[in-house]
C-alpha positions in Angstrom: 130.1 99.7 60.9 127.9 96.9 59.6 124.1 97.5 59.5 122.5 94.8 61.6 118.8 95.7 61.5 116.4 97.9 59.5 112.8 98.6 60.4 109.9 101.0 59.7 108.8 102.8 62.9 105.3 104.1 62.5 104.6 104.8 66.2 104.5 108.6 65.8 104.1 109.1 62.0 102.8 107.0 59.1 104.5 106.2 55.9 103.2 108.3 53.1 104.2 105.7 50.5 106.4 108.0 48.5 108.6 105.2 47.3 111.9 107.0 47.9 113.3 104.2 50.0 112.5 101.6 47.3 114.0 103.8 44.6 117.2 104.2 46.7 117.5 100.6 48.0 115.2 98.3 46.0 116.9 95.1 47.4 116.0 96.3 50.9 112.6 98.0 50.7 109.3 97.2 48.9 106.6 99.7 48.6 103.0 98.6 47.8 100.1 99.9 49.9 102.6 99.8 52.8 106.4 100.0 53.0 108.1 96.7 53.9 111.7 95.9 54.8 112.5 92.8 52.7 113.4 89.6 54.5 116.6 87.6 54.2 118.6 90.7 53.2 122.3 91.0 54.2 121.9 94.7 55.3 125.7 95.2 55.5 125.9 94.8 51.6 123.6 97.9 51.2 124.8 100.1 54.0 125.2 103.2 51.9 121.8 102.8 50.3 120.1 102.2 53.6 121.8 105.3 55.2 120.6 107.4 52.2 117.0 106.0 52.6 117.1 106.7 56.4 118.3 110.3 55.7 115.9 110.9 52.8 112.7 109.6 54.3 110.3 112.6 54.5 108.6 111.1 57.6 111.8 110.0 59.3 110.4 106.6 60.1 113.1 104.4 58.6 115.4 103.2 61.4 118.6 101.3 61.3 120.9 99.7 63.8 124.6 99.0 63.3 127.3 97.4 65.3 128.4 100.9 66.6 124.8 101.5 68.0 124.9 98.1 69.7 128.3 98.7 71.3 127.3 102.1 72.6 124.1 100.7 74.0 125.9 97.8 75.7 128.5 100.2 77.3 125.6 102.4 78.5 123.8 99.5 80.1 127.0 98.3 81.7 127.7 101.7 83.2 124.1 102.3 84.1 122.2 99.0 84.5 119.2 100.7 86.0 118.4 102.7 82.8 116.2 99.9 81.4 
């Protein structure tokens, strides 16, 4: 499934700036004093690296969405439109 979106979710935990995501996927992530998802990246070209960064993040704050997630969410909303 193609990766359609990648983001850093710091609502519950903060990035510790370990640099692992940038080491794994330097075309996708930049780590300075804060971790950033690079703009204008075709995420589907780096699906394996993004998945590894998501799984390897010690704070579990890297999130990704793929076409499978979107399809499942749309089906759920169709079946249960009051879940919003």
